[in-house]
N, C-alpha and C positions, 0 to 999 in steps of 0.2 A: 168397390170397398174402400172407406177410408183407412188411412194410414194406422191409426190407432187401433182399429177393430183387426187390421192384419196382423199387428202384435199380437193383440191378445187370441189370435185364432188358437184353438186347441193344438193343432198341428205344430205351430211355431212355440207354443208353451211347453209342449212335451218334449220338442227337440232341444230347446233351451235347457229343460230340466236334466235331460240326459246328459247334456254338455257340461253342467255344473257338477253333476254328481260325479262324472268320469274324471274332473279335475280334483276331486276331494276338496281339500282345503279345510281351514278351520272354521269353527262357528264365529258369528259376527255379535254383536253387543246383547243379542238378546238369548244368546247360549245355545241355539238350536242348531245342532250338527247336521252334515250332509245325511246322516243315516236317519235321524229324527224328522227331517224335512218332509217327506212323503206322507206321514200321519198328520203333520201340521197342515199341509196344504189340503188334504181330504176334509178336514174341518173348516179352513178359512179361505179357501180359493174363492168362492162365490163372494165373499163379502170383499176380498182384496181387489177384485175384478171390477165389483160394483164402485167402490171407492176410486179406482183409476178412471172409470168411465165419467165419473161426476167430477173428477179434479179434487177429490178430498182425500186421495191417497197421500200419506205422509211418509217417505222414506226415512228409515231410523238412521242415526248417526252411524258413520263408519268406525270400526274399531282401530285406533291407532296401533301399529306396530313399527319398530326400528330394527332395520338390518344393517351390519356394518359395512362400510365401503372400503375399496382398497386403500384410501388414503387415511384411513383411521377415524373419519367422520361416519355419521349415521345417515341412512336413508329413511324417509318416512313413508311407510305404507298405510293405506286405509283399507281395512277389510271389510266390505258391506256384508249384511246378513245374507243368509242362504237365500231367503225369498228375494232380496233386492238383486243378488246375483243373477237370479233365474230372470226377473223383469228386464235387468239391463242386458243379459244376454238375447233375449227375444227382441230388444229393441236394436240391437247390433245385426242381428240376423235380417232383419227387415231394411234398415237404412243404410247398410254397409254396400249393398249393391249399386244404391243410388249414387252415393258419393265417389265409389270406386270408378265410375265414369269420368269423374273429374280430377281424379289424382295422377300427377305426373310419372311418367316412365323411370324417371331417376329417383323415386320414392321406393324403398324396400322393405321398410319397417312395418310390421302389424299387418301384413297384407297376405292373402292367400297366395300360395304358390311363388312365394318371394322370401328370399333368405339374406343372411349377411354376407354368405359366398357369392351371391350375384352382385351385391353391392361392391364388393371388393373387384371383383371382374370387370366391373363398369369403370371403376376407377383407373384400373390397369388400361383399359381401352383408350381412357384420355391421357394417361402418362405416355403410352407409346404412341399417340399422335402428336406429342410433342408439347402437351400442356403440363410443364415439369414444376410449376411454382403452385403451392397449395394452400389456400386460405382456409384454416382450421377455425371453425365458428363454435364456441362453447357457449351452450344457453346455461345460465346460472339458475340452477333449481327450477327447471321448467315446469314440471308438473305441480309444483306449489305456488308458480307465479302468474299462471294463466289467468287473462282478464276475463272474467266470466260474462260480462256484457258483450265486450267483442266476439267472443266466441259464439254466444246465443244469437248475436246479429248475423254472424257468418251462416250459422245453421238455418236460420230463418228464411234467408235467401233462396233455399233450395227446399227445406221441407216447409210445406204450407199448411200443414196440419197443426193448428195451434194447441190442440190436446197433447200431441206427442212433444212439442217444443217446450210447454209447461212442464211435461214429466222429466225431460232432459234437465231442465233449470232446476227442479226439486232436487235431483239427485247432486246436482253442483253445489248446492247450498243446504245439504242435508246436515252438515256438520261433522265434527269429529269428537270421538270419547277418548280421553287421555287421562288416566288415573281416576277413573270414576266421574270426571267432569267433562260436559258437554261443551265444545267451543265452536262457535260459527265459523263457517268456511265462505268468506266473501271474495277469496281469490283462490284459484288453481282448481285442478281436477285430480282427485285423491289416488295416487298410483296404486293400484291393487284391483280396483273394480273392473268388471268387464267391459264397461263403455269408455275407460280411461284411454286406450290405445287408439281407439277410433276417433275420439275427439281430440286426441294430439295430433293426429294426421290432418283432421279438418282444419285444425289451426295452422299447422305448419304448412298445409298446402297454398296458404297464401304467399308464404316465403317462396316456395316452389314457383308460383305464377310470376313474381316477381324477378326471379333469377332467369326464368324463361324468357321474359318480356326483354330483358337486357342481353340476351343471346349467350348467357354464361353456361359453361359445362359444370355441372355439380352432381353429387351424390349424396343422398340423405337416407339414414336409416334412423327412424323416430327422431330424437332431437340431436343425432349425430350427423353433423353436416360439413361437407369438405367443398371447396369450388376450386376448380383447375383452371389456370390461366398460363401464359406463355412468358411471362416476364415478372421480375421481382416488382417493377414500377407499377404495373396493372393490378398485381396482387395487393399492395399496400393501398392503392386507390378502392379496389373493391372491398377490402376490411373495412375502410373508413365507411365508404357510403351503406353497405349492407347492415352494418352495425346502427347506423341511424335510422336506417328503414324499420329494423327489428323493434328497436326501442320506442320509436315514435309512431309507426303505423301499427305494429302489433302488440305493443305494450309490455314486451317480453324484456328481460334483462340478459344483456351480453357479458360473460365474465371477461374483462379487459386482460386478466393476467393469464388466462389460460388461452384465448383466442389470439392466433398469431399466423403470420406467413412463415411456411417453413418448406422444406424440401422433403422428396419422397423418402430418403434414407433416414429422415429424423421424424417422420411421421408416425403417429400411433392411430390408426382407424380400425375399429372393431377390433382390436387386438392385434392386427396386422402391421407390418411395416414393408417396404419396397426395397428391392436391389437391383442393380443392373448388371445383366449378364455379359459374358464375353462377346455376344453376338449384337450388343447394344439394345437389348429389350428388357424393359422393366418387369421384375417378378416379385410376386408376394413371398414374405416369410413371416414367421410368428415375431411379435415386436418382443425385445429384451424383457419387458416386464411380464408378457405372457408366459415366458419361460420360467421367470422367477416365482411366478404365481403357481405354476405346475409343480416347481420343485419344492416349494413351501407345503402344498397339499400331499405330495409324496412323502415328504420328511414327517408329516403328521401320521400319516396312515402307516408308516414305519418305525414309529417310536416304538423302541424296545421296551419300554416301562407301561406301554399300554396292554392292560388284560384282555385280550381278544384271541379267539382260536387263530390258527394260521388260515384255515380255510376261510374264515369270515374276512380276515384280513386281504387275503388275495382276491376276493369276491368285490371289495371295496375299490382295490387297486384297480383291478380290470375295468370296473365301471368308469373311474375316472380316465384312464389310458383310453379307452374305446371313445368315449365322449369327447376328449380333449384332440385325439387325432382325426375323428370325423368332422369335427370343426374346423381344424387346419389343413384339411387334407390337400387343398389346392397349393399349400405353401412348400418351399424348398427348405428341409430341415433334417436330412440324413444324418450328416455329422453330429448335429446338436444332440438329436434324440439318442444317438449311439453312446454319445458320452453319459447322458442321464440314465440310460439303460444299464450303464456299467455301475453307477453308483447305487441305482435301485437294488441291482443284484447283491452288491456288498450289503446293504442294509437288511435285506431279506435273509442273508447268510448270517448276520449278527443275530437276528432274532431266532433263528434255528439253533444257533451255537449256545445262546442263554438258555432256550427252552432244554437244552440235553443236560444243563447245570452240573451234574457229578463228573468227576473223571471218567469213572467206569462207564457210564452211560455215554460219554463222549467217544471214549475209545472204542466201544462196542459198534456205536453207529458208524464211526469212520472205517472199521473193519468191514461191517456189511456194505459199504460203499466202495470198497475195492482197495482201502489202503492197507498197506503191510502192518503185522501187528505191533513190531518194534515202534516203526514211525508213528502209527497210530497213537501208542502209549505216550511218545515224547510230545506230539501236538497236544493231546488230552491234557497233559501236565504243565504245560507252557504257561506262563504268568504274563505273557504278553495281552495288551488291552483288545477289546473285542474287535476294533477296527483292524489292528494289525494282524490279528491271528485270521480274520477273514479275507484279508488281501493277499494271503499266503498262496503260492500255486497250489498246495496240498488242499486246502479248502476250496479252491475253485474246481480243482479235479473231483473232490467227493461230492460236493454239491454244484454241479455243472449246470451249464444252461438247459441242456435237455432235460434234467431232473426237474428243473425248476418249471419248465415248460409241461412236463407230464403231470405236475402238481396241480397245474392249471393256471399258473401265472401267464399273463398276455404282457409281453415287451411292446414299448412303443414302436420300435422298428418293424416288428412282426406285423403289428396293426397297420402301420403305415403302407407296407409292402402288401398287404391284403386288400386295403382299400383301392391301391393303385393298380392292382391286377382285375378287380372287380369292375373298375373305371373303364379298362380298356377292353375289356371282354364284351 
């Protein structure tokens, strides 16, 4: 069976349809939602498949969406139509196993059964083998700057079915609609489509091959790549030579300001940094910026002026806490998250104190929570600010940790302990 026919096989298309529907997502430029797609395909499937087979199918432009980055800048996303997402997903399902055989073992991004955690563990292995100088390569706007001709040439060396290569090329050059105007896309692979992750790995596998040929230790997760060597001199030499290779051979742009030679303790890789234990072993920890990002999000979720029920607020906090701890579960962070938990409890107490509002309600609530009547009255009448009141021993006694747990609040330290118990069992 030719590769295109395998992609268009009903089994593959049905699997792709289910995958796209399960991912939900917004409509593309045609306005057809995931919920409306079934009826659309029922009427148009045969026409679309016939067009693809005759190379007459024309993917619709992607819808430009911008999301904020941590540095205040915006990241461009391109959202294909639901139909195009299904076709792209079908392509990915068939050609991924072909390219997977070529991918390097030190590549972890956008691959089945591979994760950020595994990438960090691999970096730790190299660090503890004595490769303690890190070359941090930052590719500038990678998804927006991929040379499409080079990428298609690389794909063509493996995929011999011209119909499939032609279809991929059409998706690369489909264009982007922004403010109602369609613009051509002569470079880049729009981040947001189902094909983009695979195409990025195909392109950057050329970098992996070069690093392997040079005998260098490296770890790559998508376009986040670090190279680990044993001396500063070697690191500077590698930074210079690899930058030349990336820009001249791959046609990509290296961000000279962000690419650098650094040490493990100053490195930020996939949100992690590293520290050396008393035993002389390198271990992972969340980077300071990862903590700061978590604290900012918790602060937003515990803004006392936000009109939301406490139950809904706790639900959102728990979702954040569980996700954050599960991501950083291999890191050492007990003391830091204990401190963050303390601030979280204070902010939750402030919210509850504000909700009680009137003196009579505050006094009654405190009495119900075990505070003596006279003391409860004095606390309720206090003119201290929210923060000062909620840091007092009596408020901590009344709205204590166990009561917050019973209300459903998940603390960082509790989740961290739970995860580690599950890992040891």
